[in-house]
C-alpha positions in Angstrom: 54.3 54.3 46.7 57.2 53.2 44.6 56.7 52.7 40.9 57.0 49.4 39.2 58.1 48.1 36.0 56.9 45.0 36.3 53.9 44.7 34.3 55.7 47.3 31.7 58.7 44.5 31.6 55.9 42.3 31.0 54.4 44.2 27.7 57.4 43.4 26.1 57.2 40.0 25.7 55.2 40.9 22.7 58.5 42.1 21.2 60.2 38.8 21.5 60.5 36.8 18.6 60.2 32.8 18.9 62.2 30.7 16.5 64.7 33.4 15.2 67.3 30.9 13.4 63.8 29.4 11.1 62.6 31.0 8.1 58.5 31.7 9.4 55.5 32.0 7.3 54.5 33.6 9.7 56.3 35.1 12.9 55.8 34.3 16.2 56.1 36.6 19.8 56.2 35.2 23.4 53.5 37.1 23.8 51.0 35.3 21.6 52.6 32.0 22.2 51.8 32.2 25.9 48.4 32.7 25.6 48.6 29.6 23.4 50.2 27.2 25.8 47.9 28.7 28.8 45.1 28.1 26.2 46.5 24.6 26.0 47.6 24.0 29.2 43.7 24.6 30.1 42.5 22.3 27.9 45.3 19.4 29.0 43.6 19.6 33.0 39.7 19.8 31.4 40.6 16.9 29.3 42.3 15.2 32.4 39.9 15.9 34.7 36.8 14.9 32.4 38.1 11.7 30.6 41.0 10.6 32.8 40.2 11.1 36.6 42.2 14.3 37.1 41.8 16.6 39.8 43.3 19.3 38.4 42.7 23.2 38.7 42.4 24.2 35.0 42.6 27.9 36.0 45.9 27.8 38.1 47.7 25.9 34.8 46.1 28.3 32.5 47.5 31.3 35.0 50.7 29.3 35.5 51.2 28.8 31.6 50.8 32.2 30.6 53.9 33.4 32.7 55.8 30.3 31.5 58.4 32.3 29.2 58.2 35.6 31.4 61.9 35.9 31.8 62.5 36.1 28.4 61.8 39.7 28.2 65.3 39.8 30.4 67.2 36.5 28.4 65.6 37.0 25.2 64.4 33.7 23.3 67.1 31.2 23.0 67.0 29.2 20.3 66.3 25.2 21.3 69.6 23.6 19.6 71.2 26.6 21.1 69.8 25.8 24.5 70.2 22.2 24.5 73.4 22.4 22.9 75.5 20.1 25.4 74.2 19.6 29.3 76.8 22.6 30.4 74.7 24.9 28.3 71.6 23.7 29.1 72.4 24.1 32.9 73.9 27.5 32.3 70.8 28.7 30.7 68.8 27.3 33.2 70.4 29.7 35.8 70.3 32.5 33.9 66.5 31.9 33.7 66.0 31.3 37.6 67.9 34.9 37.9 66.0 36.6 35.2 62.4 35.2 37.1 64.1 36.7 40.6 64.8 39.7 39.0 61.0 40.5 37.4 59.7 39.5 40.9 62.0 41.8 42.6 60.5 44.4 40.2 56.7 43.9 42.0 56.2 45.8 45.1 56.9 43.3 48.5 53.0 43.1 49.1 52.5 41.3 45.6 55.4 39.0 45.5 54.2 35.8 46.9 51.2 36.3 44.8 53.3 36.0 42.2 56.3 33.7 42.8 54.7 30.7 41.7 53.7 32.4 38.6 57.1 33.5 37.6 59.6 30.8 39.1 59.6 27.5 38.1 56.0 25.6 39.4 57.3 23.4 42.4 54.2 21.2 41.9 55.5 18.5 39.2 52.3 17.6 37.9 51.3 21.5 37.1 55.2 22.1 35.6 54.6 18.6 33.5 51.3 20.0 31.9 52.4 23.3 31.3 55.7 22.1 29.4 53.3 19.6 27.8 51.4 22.5 26.6 54.5 24.1 25.4 55.7 21.5 23.3 52.2 21.1 21.7 52.1 24.4 20.4 55.3 24.3 18.8 54.5 21.2 16.9 51.5 23.2 16.4 53.4 25.6 14.9 55.4 23.7 13.0 52.1 22.2 11.8 50.7 25.1 10.9 54.5 26.6 8.9 54.6 23.1 7.1 50.8 23.3 5.8 51.8 26.1 3.8 54.7 25.1 2.2 57.3 25.9 4.4 60.1 22.8 4.6 62.4 24.7 7.2 60.5 23.3 10.0 60.2 19.0 9.2 63.0 18.6 11.3 61.3 21.0 14.2 58.4 18.9 13.7 60.3 15.2 14.1 62.4 16.7 16.7 58.6 17.8 18.6 56.8 14.5 17.6 59.5 12.6 19.3 59.6 15.0 22.2 55.4 14.3 22.7 55.9 10.5 22.3 58.9 10.5 25.1 56.2 12.3 27.4 52.6 10.8 25.9 49.9 10.5 28.4 45.9 10.3 27.5 45.9 14.2 27.5 48.1 14.5 25.2 47.0 12.0 23.0 43.5 13.0 23.4 44.6 16.5 22.6 46.9 15.4 19.2 43.7 13.1 17.9 40.8 15.7 18.6 42.0 19.2 17.9 45.9 18.8 16.2 45.0 17.8 13.1 42.5 20.9 12.4 46.0 23.2 12.4 46.7 22.2 9.0 43.7 23.3 6.8 42.6 25.8 5.6 40.2 28.3 6.8 37.5 27.0 4.4 38.1 23.8 6.0 37.4 24.2 9.7 35.2 26.9 9.1 33.0 24.7 7.0 30.7 22.0 9.0 31.3 19.0 5.8 34.9 18.8 6.5 
């Protein structure tokens, strides 16, 4: 039986730091980010299904979100200002991501590749892709809220940019999440632990 480096590569997600051009109070890595995006994607699906007549599978949303940045174990995390500096760079980076996704998929035994292809390769289902991107943006927005609440003004412009991006894709489930869950990310431990707040 041939050995596979697939999971050893994925384990390196914890070594890829996010926000590499920003001074952060708390470092964040791709593994931590992916877990949070999976939880938020799951929540968005549940919110949509519960309150807004959705028919999404929250487990599918969460699982796809867990792998949404897996290719960064091969590419690293390219900072957003660089990644989207112009259309040519954005397209080239998308091409690099696609090659990295395929490279990861090729590390798996052939019998397992069909099961992982929908997770590693860019989501083909537009509704899930939109939901996962929304969760990704929400998590970046929440990171900004945490940094700002700690007094780190380095994240002011990033939060403004993310607010505009969320406004542009605003829907019922994003609005619900922002109103019900997001404000707590600016509070202290005592505040989120006390029923008085």
